[in-house]
LOMARDREN-423898 format. One record per residue: residue in one letter; x, y negated, z negated of N, C-alpha, C in turn. Coordinates in steps of 0.001 Angstrom, whole numbers, plus 500000, padded with zeros to 6 digits. Example, Ala and Ser with C-alpha at 12.3 -4.5 7.8 and 13.67 -1.06 7.14 Angstrom:
// LOMARDREN-423898
A513190505690492200512300504500492200513200503300492200
S512850502250492920513670501060492860512900499970492130
This chain:
// LOMARDREN-423898
M240580281952826684241396281759827736241715283134827925
F239931283920828186240892284091827188240949285532827011
S242221285943826829242366287382826782241894287874825425
L240642287679825162240102288056823882239034289110824068
P239134290217823394238195291303823596236801291014823110
H236640290000822285235342289828821663234450288800822340
R234802288331823537233975287335824216232692287975824662
L231584287574824113230295288146824454229397287065825024
A228610287462826042227599286555826562226268287272826607
V226074288190825724224841288943825719223713288041825248
L222642288021825991221548287114825699220981287343824313
A220906288594823885220329288887822577221090288205821456
V222396288042821646223192287369820621222697285965820412
F222435285275821531222030283888821436220608283755820905
V219750284724821215218412284695820649218494284795819137
A219367285703818669219481285940817230220042284739816493
I220922283970817146221579282866816440220954281520816719
L219895281500817539219299280231817949218829279413816758
A218119280057815836217557279310814724218637278621813915
G219715279342813632220796278749812859221488277645813606
A221659277820814934222363276812815727221585275539815781
C220257275641815942219449274438816092219264273724814761
A219476274434813648219285273811812343220466272962811944
G221617273154812593222838272460812200222833271004812580
G223585270196811824223677268787812144225086268405812481
S225429267106812235226749266665812608227775267086811569
S227703267301811106228711267462810084229981266673810535
S256942263528829920258113263989830682258233265463830450
P258876266419831011258989267845830761259263268154829282
T260084267311828652260326267531827236259594266451826471
P258491266750825848257668265728825229258280265193823941
T257923263987823598258324263401822331257099262817821678
A257110262802820377255925262353819653255610260896819903
G256592260097820302256343258679820441256025258219821839
S255979259134822806255709258692824165254255258300824307
P253925257375825254252581256835825336251565257880825763
M250348257744825274249272258665825601248362258054826643
T247972258855827616247017258396828609245679258151827940
A245079257013828219243789256701827624242696257539828256
A241757257960827451240631258733827968239459257820828228
P238731258026829332237590257195829612236441257497828688
S235616256523828458234404256742827689233355257339828586
A232150257539828053231081258123828857230753257238830040
A231039255959829943230769255048831052231900255019832050
G232991255708831757234093255821832706235251254906832407
S235149254040831385236238253140831057237126253796830021
A238286253178829755239201253752828780238625253608827389
S238819254600826541238330254526825174239171253540824374
P238604252970823298239328251968822513240612252532821924
A241592251661821756242841252075821115242557252394819652
V243416253208819061243241253560817659243663252385816792
P242772251872815947243160250759815065244316251183814158
S245285250295813999246477250645813222246141250954811773
S245067250374811249244705250574809851243720251718809653
A243274252336810733242240253355810617242798254649810056
A242021255286809184242389256607808687242193257618809807
P243002258665809861242832259678810911241444260297810843
V240904260570812024239619261254812117239880262751812124
K239227263461811215239425264906811171238548265596812200
L239165266519812952238436267357813890238764268809813599
V237732269623813446237909271063813299237804271671814694
V238833272399815094238923272921816460238958274442816420
G238018275072817103237938276519817137238636277097818339
L239649277908818095240354278617819157239875280067819166
G240410280861820067239997282256820146240436283058818935
Y239975284295818886240101285120817694241537285377817260
I242445285603818223243819285966817878244781284832818242
P245536284278817286246546283271817623247469283813818702
S247748283022819719248410283540820919249151282449821650
V250100282883822489250851281946823311249949281190824267
Q248783281744824574247874281048825486247331279750824889
F247440279608823565246990278378822913248137277383822717
A249233277564823437250411276710823292250119275220823417
P249218274778824316248965273333824399248482272731823079
F247646273462822371247139272958821101248244272920820055
Y249050273976820029250158274010819080251160272881819362
L251471272665820638252423271618821000251874270234820672
A250620269996821013250016268688820749250028268368819260
D249872269400818441249902269192816998251324268940816516
Q252253269823816914253635269716816432254358268478816943
A254089268080818178254770266921818770254140265598818365
G253076265654817597252446264426817112251471263791818076
Y251079264486819128250130263899820078248785263615819410
Y248332264541818606247057264317817927247177263194816896
A248288263188816161248497262113815186248563260763815880
D249257260688817028249313259449817803247914258980818194
A247010259920818372245642259607818785244730259324817596
G245303259251816423244494258940815247243673260107814770
L244189261321814962243433262520814631244166263385813617
S243405264048812796243889265112811925243150266367812361
V243887267338812908243252268493813529243466269744812687
E242384270443812439242429271733811752242008272827812732
F242849273841812928242529274939813825241886276088813048
Q240876276681813666240277277901813150240195278911814282
N240418280176813985240320281232814989239028282009814775
K238217282063815821236891282674815725236596283537816944
I235756284565816755235272285308817910234249284449818629
D234034284750819911233249283879820781231824283615820300
P231029284608819941229671284293819506229638283384818288
D230538283626817314230604282754816145230994281343816542
L231930281233817476232404279925817914231286279124818565
I230538279771819459229422279094820109228418278593819080
T228083279435818122227125279057817084227627277889816252
L228866277996815773229415276962814896229592275632815609
V229969275675816883230056274439817665228666273831817825
G227691274661818153226329274164818298225793273528817035
Q226182274074815897225751273528814617226526272272814231
G227686272039814845228536270924814462229492271276813342
A229492272537812884230427272957811838231848273000812369
I231996273287813658233261273140814376233053272056815409
D233951271083815428233750269929816302233985270263817770
I235065270978818057235446271295819430235855272757819478
G235396273468820490235767274867820643236109275170822074
I236240276448822367236552276914823718235451277866824161
G234954277643825352233931278520825897233921278426827400
D233444279500828078233335279435829539231871279482829934
G231618279396831238230250279330831721229405280519831331
T230000281711831266229216282903830949228752282916829502
S229331282076828665228855281924827290227997280680827126
V228451279577827702227770278299827516226400278283828186
I226302278820829391225026278761830125223916279522829395
P224120280789829020223046281469828281222719280803826949
A223752280313826247223512279663824954222653278422825126
A223027277565826070222264276340826303220856276654826777
S220705277704827568219384278110828030218482278509826865
Q219082278976825780218324279339824582218182278180823598
G218662276998823987218477275827823140219630275487822231
I220718276234822283221887275888821478222581274693822150
P222728273579821434223141272316822065224639272195822319
V225235273179823043226653273103823379226832272454824740
R227888271679824866228188270971826108229654271213826475
Y229935271232827772231280271495828314231868270162828741
I233074269832828253233602268491828483234920268458829250
A235654269561829318236937269578830042237307271016830360
T237861271223831550238279272562831965239675272872831446
L239847274056830880241171274543830540241672275478831631
Y240819276399832058241170277366833095240399277060834365
G241098276508835358240461276224836640240192277483837444
Q240851278579837094240583279881837700239982280778836624
F238900281447836964238258282316835986239219283431835620
P239552283606834345240611284547833974240206286018833992
D238910286313833901238484287710833977238712288245835382
I239337289405835483239723289977836775239572291488836746
V239682292103837918239861293551838016241301293785838430
F241992294697837744243380294979838076243552296471838302
A244575296813839052244888298210839352246358298307839687
K246867299528839735248218299739840232248226299455841729
A249286298838842220249389298601843655249341299914844427
S249801300986843817249807302293844468248405302896844611
S247402302263843995246035302789844049245394302626845414
G245928301709846230245318301412847522244169300432847437
I243867299959846250242804298974846065243349297588846387
T242744296948847384243152295588847743241970294639847845
T240752295169847973239545294345848077238448294938847202
A237411294189847028236275294679846235235673295933846856
A235646296012848188235061297174848852235802298458848507
D237088298332848189237897299504847856237532300106846498
L236678299436845757236281299946844443235190301007844540
K234546301127845688233441302081845832233897303495845486
G233152304139844608233440305501844195234580305644843219
R235179304548842819236335304604841917235897304560840447
K236781305034839574236580304905838141237109303544837695
I236261302799837005236645301466836547236474301396835037
G237554301064834352237498300939832902237097299541832470
T236353299446831400235938298144830859235630298312829382
P235820297279828573235497297416827146234022297712826895
G233161297196827749231731297407827567230936296636828588
R229638296888828591228755296248829573228223294930829012
Y229102294006828784228737292704828216229812291684828572
G229499290428828363230474289353828438230942288991829827
G231909288081829856232408287547831112232994288592832030
G233672289595831460234259290640832289233209291456833012
W232125291777832345231042292551832949230320291734834016
I230091290456833737229467289571834725230361289448835952
M231667289248835716232620289154836826232606290423837663
L232577291588837033232591292848837768231356292978838654
Q230206292625838132228981292697838927229056291767840137
A229570290556839927229691289614841033230701290097842062
L231810290655841590232845291153842495232313292304843337
L231640293242842713231058294361843453229991293866844424
G229173292935843968228115292405844822228634291760846083
S229839291206846030230416290560847213230708291562848312
A230790292852847956231040293917848926229791294760849152
G228651294239848711227414294977848872227302296164847939
L228031296144846848228033297245845891227375296816844588
T226997297790843802226517297562842450227320298439841500
T227069298301840226227772299134839256227394300607839417
G226285300867840115225903302245840398226774302903841444
D227547302103842184228434302625843225229824302940842708
V230043302719841416231341303015840807231091303835839541
D232142304445839051232055305214837806232622304351836687
V231739303752835903232165302876834822232533303699833594
V233745303489833103234218304181831902234476303123830836
E233793303252829699233907302229828665235034302534827680
Y235771301500827323236866301586826351236624300546825255
P235765300854824299235455299887823236236677299446822444
D237732300257822464238953299886821749239891299058822604
F239409298636823791240169297756824690241473298381825161
S241438299701825383242630300427825836242596300690827335
Q241849299869828087241701300135829522243007299962830294
R243931299134829802245219299004830500245981300320830428
A245996300939829264246662302230829118246002303273830012
A244691303184830148243972304127831006244390303975832459
V244616302735832890245097302501834251246508303048834403
E247351302781833446248738303260833498248798304784833558
Q247934305436832836247949306896832743247166307566833866
G246453306775834684245685307333835778244327307871835380
A243882307566834166242555307995833725241458307248834467
V241738306013834875240827305242835719241637304635836858
D240927304256837915241601303673839086241861302188838933
A240996301525838192241087300075838005240380299734836704
A240513298492836277239846298078835042239642296578835034
T238710296141834213238543294708833984239573294260832956
G239959293014833037240919292471832096241058290984832317
F242192290445831948242450289012832056243722288779832849
S243709287773833678244828287504834582246128287248833834
N246037286766832608247240286469831826247514287527830760
N246956288732830967247174289764829971247536291101830616
E246550291922830934246805293299831364247705293432832589
P247457292715833687248358292886834831249773292406834544
V249908291401833678251246290937833277251949292037832497
Q251234292642831561251815293715830772252163294924831638
L251308295216832613251551296340833510252874296149834250
E253084294949834774254310294672835524255527294617834604
L255352294142833371256462294162832408256882295594832096
D255926296530832213256223297946832002256798298612833246
G256937297839834327257572298355835535256630298857836603
T255333298588836459254365299028837447253789297834838188
K253943297795839510253415296683840292251894296717840252
A251301295570840020249854295486839883249219294726841035
V247960295028841297247137294265842224245986293677841409
V245608292461841730244576291764840960243495291242841897
L242244291487841551241108290976842311240443289861841509
H240358288675842098239751287506841460238347287261841999
I237551286556841219236170286252841606236011284843842169
D236984283971841979236799282536842219236282282173843603
Q236807282818844645236392282481846000235097283180846395
I234534283964845498233325284733845789232115284141845071
T232159284134843775231100283545842951231758282667841902
P231708281348842053232358280489841058231772280714839664
L232631281052838735232249281150837332233154280192836562
P232596279214835869233432278237835168234311278904834118
G235603278623834175236533279213833232236466278544831877
P237177279090830911237182278512829568237557277040829579
G236844276289828775237097274858828647236723274390827262
L236873273110827036236545272527825743235044272259825664
I234443272676824552233012272491824343232778271788823008
A231657271129822913231261270457821673229747270365821640
A229204270135820483227769269933820363227402268550820875
A226190268413821376225727267120821874225827266043820790
K225451266382819568225497265399818487226930265004818151
T227848265965818179229252265655817933229780264672818957
L229364264847820218229827263952821278229312262539821093
T228203262395820392227692261068820061228380260505818822
D228424261329817776228954260843816499230462260626816507
K231199261455817287232669261377817286233204261199818700
H232493260427819501232831260324820926234278259938821173
D234726258833820563236074258345820848237142259307820340
A236906259926819197237862260895818662237958262107819579
V236821262568820086236829263708821007237569263345822286
A237323262131822800237998261697824019239508261654823822
R239944261182822665241383261127822390241963262534822227
F241181263454821661241631264841821539241831265470822912
V240884265260823802240993265808825155242243265272825833
A242459263951825739243618263335826379244926263897825822
A245008264067824501246223264576823870246471266033824264
T245409266824824357245549268227824744245999268350826188
L245418267554827065245824267579828471247250267086828638
R247652266136827812249048265677827825249982266843827520
A249620267671826533250432268830826186250420269868827300
M249274270076827938249203271015829053250121270588830189
N250112269311830516250981268820831582252452268964831217
A252791268733829946254181268894829501254620270347829633
I253748271274829262254070272702829348254131273164830789
K253267272614831622253293272957833042254629272575833664
L255175271448833244256471270998833747257622271790833130
N257470272224831898258535272939831191257915273980830263
P257619275166830780256968276184829951257706276508828660
Q259017276307828645259784276657827452259297275884826221
V258884274622826401258417273862825239257138274470824679
G256317275019825568255108275687825107255411276960824361
L256373277731824888256768278971824219257288278679822820
E258147277675822705258713277359821389257631276902820418
A256673276138820898255578275691820036254755276873819552
A254503277826820465253724279004820087254462279847819059
I255770280032819254256555280831818316256630280154816959
K256683278845816945256707278124815669255415278362814893
T254312278438815623253020278670814978252806280143814663
V253222281017815586253025282462815433254397283121815537
P255177283152814466256577283590814519256792284967815123
E255828285886814956256014287233815481256117287264817003
L255661286226817669255790286172819126257259286116819540
G258116285653818655259528285524818965260232286845819143
S259605287954818752260232289262818907260153289768820331
A259368289092821181259229289492822589259147288240823448
R260209287447823407260180286141824053259950286244825562
D260609287191826229260450287302827683259016287656828059
A258436288571827315257052288959827584256103287798827324
Q256324287075826235255452285952825921255579284831826952
L256806284631827463256979283615828499256265284036829780
A256284285315830083255567285810831262254068285593831112
I253545285854829929252118285623829675251800284133829778
L252659283300829214252435281859829282252456281366830726
N253420281854831524253472281437832935252209281841833685
A251691283036833383250434283461834007249284282587833548
T249314282174832303248288281276831784248337279932832498
I249544279390832641249708278104833334249178278191834753
D249448279304835428248942279486836792247420279398836842
S246766279861835793245304279869835766244693278520835419
W245496277584834968244948276273834622244446275500835831
S245000275759836991244688274940838166244007275728839267
G242771275387839548242084275810840749242069274635841703
P241373274735842822241331273634843798240882272304843202
V239897272344842308239382271101841723240437270427840865
Q241216271209840124242254270626839277243457270179840091
V243756270869841187244824270421842085244477269040842633
A243210268850842942242761267565843504242572266494842441
G242040266864841289241661265875840288242467265880839020
G243407266790838883244221266849837678243695267877836698
L244545268314835803244136269274834780242952268717834002
G242044269580833686240852269175832944239643268904833797
A239845268621835093238725268286835962237707269420835993
V236440269061836062235349270030836010234706270186837380
D234486271430837775233856271757839053232340271844838859
K231652270709838950230217270706838698229432271541839706
P229744271451841011229043272332841944229225273808841594
G230408274153841102230649275523840680229758275916839515
W229500274988838623228578275256837522227177275553838045
T226747274789839034225421275026839600225324276426840197
K226350276817840928226357278159841522226381279235840438
S227102278979839368227181279936838279225827280080837590
I225164278969837371223820279023836777222898279861837650
D222963279623838957222119280381839888222414281877839788
Y223695282231839713224055283648839659223623284281838332
L223886283608837228223489284167835946221974284287835820
T221257283422836523219799283526836540219364284844837165
T220056285269838223219708286541838866219960287726837941
L220829287550836931221126288618835984220203288579834764
G219285287630834751218371287511833627218951286841832406
L220050286117832567220719285482831434220342284028831239
V219427283517832076219009282116831968217477282070831921
P216872282467830830215416282528830758214739281168830816
N215428280161830335214883278799830379215772277954831274
P215192277251832251216000276537833245216955275520832627
V218167275489833144219152274470832800219851274055834075
T220449272892834070221210272394835216222629272061834778
A223488271856835766224862271467835455224895270153834692
D223981269253835021223933267971834310223544268145832850
D222792269210832559222440269486831170223637269977830369
L224559270646831046225635271357830371226980270657830382
V227265269914831453228561269264831617228436267778831315
V229226267299830366229228265890830018230454265224830613
D230238264261831491231335263557832140231918262495831205
G233092262002831571233663260846830894234727261174829868
F235104262450829722236115262797828726237452263187829345
I237576263081830677238826263431831343239590262157831667
P240824262020831194241630260856831560241785260746833066
I241801259552833576241951259348835016243241259997835486
G243122260871836499244276261587837026244608262860836285
G243804263214835261244007264462834536245059264370833473
């Protein structure tokens, strides 16, 4: 979601991990733990079976991003408020970098993880059996940001400018190419400055670069908290790139279908609760990651920016979690032009319907 520096979608990564991935098998505003849970539909579109009262909880290993963060508040809240327990689940969280997460999900070693189109599409094209089942971020979080005083307001304004980025890889690099392309530009029309230590926000603040890639719920929020008005350029209306969502292996979706459906429903329940009252999300995050409490105002600002990114047009119409399948098709087409889809895949290959509760 993710403001994580290690999100990689480099094709070579997936080539290197393909053998291991394919070898793996299955292995109200203030929420209360007792409030009813929305039933999740099965693959056929009907509600999934209720949890038998005598059934032992089903364990699910859930992979979140590398650094525990306020952006994962829905998962923390769903766990602490008993939403997962109500759904007959025992959930274990693990924090992993993106390439490891994709591999482990594909192998079934992690039941459910987080991934966006720029990771899932190349992986699936290489035969790693990951599937996307619910949207977390309806707006692609990778963005270009700059000081408002820079005069940058459109992609065309980037021509000839210095742009900082952690490196020429991953969702941020793909987003930058698409953003420049919308103005008839390429990366050759800008001066790319790499910051492998992810210090591009400081570079923008200090004037070392004119703009930089980052995340909508991270760098521009921090810039404004430091007293500098920021401008943000998004890709969503230009080239749809599917934002981070819940992913699972094809075999996991067969072997643990009902448990996965209940997990999705419980997580979306927590997202809706936080959307109505962000404070409950902040408190859940601080309970899980106590050091966040030392900067409550900043963390609440980051959380509010995260909540804003949960809903794009498709989620406004269909509820949180809804998947933009046409957007996936466009994303596949675009990544193909970048050489990241060597073996053909379709949205139907990658997106599995039936895991979103009716109404989100």
